[in-house]
N, C-alpha and C positions, 0 to 999 in steps of 0.2 A: 439639853433635855428639859430644862425648866421652861424655855420658850415654847417647846413642843407641847408641854402640859398646858400652858396658858392658851395656846392656839386651840387645843382640843376642847377645853372648857368654853372658850368663846364660840366655837362651832356648835357646841351643845346648846348654849344660850340662844344662838341664832336659829337653830332648829326648833327650839321651843317657841321662839317668836313667830316663825312661819306657821307651825302647826296650830298654835292658839289663834292666830289671825284667820287661818282657813276655817277653824272651828267656829269662830265668831261670825264669819260670813255665812257659814252653813246654818247656824242657828237663827240668824236674821232672816234667811230665806224660809226656814221652817216656820218662823213666827208669821211671816207674810202669808204662807199657805194656810195656816190655822185661822188667821183672822179673816182671810178671804172666804174660807169655808163657812165661818160663822155668819158672814154677810150674805152668802148666796144660798145657804140651805133653807128649805122651808120647815125643817124639823127643829123645834125649839130646843129639844134635848141635845141634838147634835151641836147647835150653836152654843149652848151652855158648856158642853164638854170641850169644844174647840177653844173657846176663850179661856176656860179654866186651865186647859193644858198649855196654852200660850203663856199664861201667867207663871205656871210651874217651870216651863222651859226657860223663861227669862231669869228666874231666880236661881235655878240649879245649874244651868249651862251657859246661857248667853252672857250674863253679867260676869260670872267668874272668868270665862274665857276672854271677855273684853278687857277685864282688869289685868289678866296675865299677859295678853298681847301688848297692852300699853306699857306695862311695867318692863317687860323684856326689851321693848323698843326704846324706852327712855334710858335704860341701863346701857344698852349697846351704843346709843348716841353719846352718852356721857363718858363711857369708858374707852372709846375709840376716837381716831382723828376725825370722824365724820362730824361730831359735835351736834348741837341743836340748831345753830344759826349760821353755820359756815357755808352750807350749800342750800340753794333754793329748794331743791326737791325734798331734802330732809325737813326744811322749815314748813313746807306745804303739808307733809305727812304729820308733822307735829301739831299744826293748827287743826287739821281735820280730826285727829285723834282726840284733842282736847274738846272740840265741839261735840263729838260723838259721846264722849264720856259724860259731859254735862247733860246732854239730852237723855242719855240712858239712866243716869242717876236721879235727876230731878224731874223728868217728864215721863219716861216710859213706864216705870214701875207703878206709879199712881194711876196713870191712864189705863193700864191693863186691868187694874183692880176695878176701875169705873166701868170698863167695857164688860168685864165678867158679871158685875152686878146688873148692868143694863140688859144683858142677854137673858137673865132669868125672868125679866118682865116682857121680853119680846122686842125690846128697843135695840137700836144699834149702838148708841153711846158713841164713844170716840173710836170705834173700830175702823172706820174708813181712814182717818188720818194716820192711825197706827199701822194699818196695812201699807199705806203709801210710804210712811216713814221707815218701816222695816225694809221695804224694797230699796229705798234710797240709801239706807245704811249699808246693805249688801253691796250696792253699786259703788259707794264711797270706798269700801274696803277693797273691792276689785280694782278701783282706780289707784289706790295706794300700792297695791301689788304691782301694777304696771309701772308706776313711778319708781319703785324700788329696783325693778329690772332695767328699765330704760335709763334712769338717772338723767333726766333732761335738765335743761337750763344751766346757768352758770353759777359761780360762787357769789356770795353776798359781800357786803362791805365789811362784815365782821370776820372775814377770813384773815388770819394772821399772815404776816409776811413770810414766816417759815411755816409752810403747810404741814410739816411733820410735827409741829408743836402740839403736844397733848400731854396731859398729866400722866405720870407713870402709872400703869395699870398692872396690878398683881393678879395672880391666879385667884385669890380669894374673892375678888369682885364678881367674877363669872361663876364661881362656885356658889356664892351667896345668891346670885340671881337664880340659878337652877333650884337651889334648896328653897328659896322664897316662893317660887312658883308652885313647887310640889306641896309645900306646907299650906299655902293659901287655897289651893284647889282641894286639898283634903279637908280643910276647915269648912269650905263652902259646901262640900258634899255632905258633911255631917250636920251642918246647921240648916241647910236648905236655902241659904242666901249667901252672897259674897261678904267677906269680912277681911279685906286685904291689908290687915294691920302689919304683918311681917314685911310685905313688899314695900309698904310706905316707909317703914323704919329703915330698911336696907337702902332704898332710893335716897331718902333724906340724909342718911349717914354718908353715902358716897358723894353726894353733891357737895356737902360741907367739906369733906376731905379733899375733893377735887379742887374746890375753890382755894383752899389753903395751899395746896401744892402749886397751883398756878401763881398765887401771890408770892410764894417762896421762890419759884423759878424766876419771876420777873425781878424780885429784889436781888437775887444772886447775879442776874445779868447786868443790872445797873451798877452793882457794887464793884464789878470787875473793871480795872482800868484798861484802856485801849492798849493792845499789845503792839506798840510801834517801836521797832528796834532803833536805838540811837547809837551812833558810832562813838567808841571810846577814844581817849587820846592815844592809847597805845596803837589802836587800829589805824588812826589817822597818821601816826608816825610811820607805820609800816607801809602805807600807801605812798 
């Protein structure tokens, strides 16, 4: 019964990862449509409205869903035998997600603000690279979805000899993942911008505990003597 409960919570965390990833891709496409509209319309009011809505969409939906998708993906990798670096397809997804998060946090938000300000004066601003970038973002997420389904390529050199080797994962890890996503999405809806503090705390806590469990498991394995049976004198006499 306990293993069934763990499996159900893991499936719920996986469902959250899939739905937030699809939502992230959908918002990236919506962003592309709004920015393209601002570039092609002859009406300045429409251009201003489109870029302003793109900025709102990024803060209230795209960024929170991107954070939730990344958080659930990181937790599922850290809490299951897939790991971060054992399989090439997981490593590719991990790297793409980190790049997208970096661009979204440090580039997209400020560029959208500049584009909205430029639209009020009739200028384009960075709307063109933003439209192209949002389309590429959606394409990258679609590629990650294909990689998750196809699972191409082989394992990496970091795959342990025992492929079942993984830190023991209790139900609380997946429960915390689900609760963290729900809490951070609620906070983002109330604030109007993402603030994934709870998710970061949960992820950091689990990574530290996982590392400690791995060290303890390796220490226990090296401390055990080789179980090689040696014949006793009594046994030798009977033979």
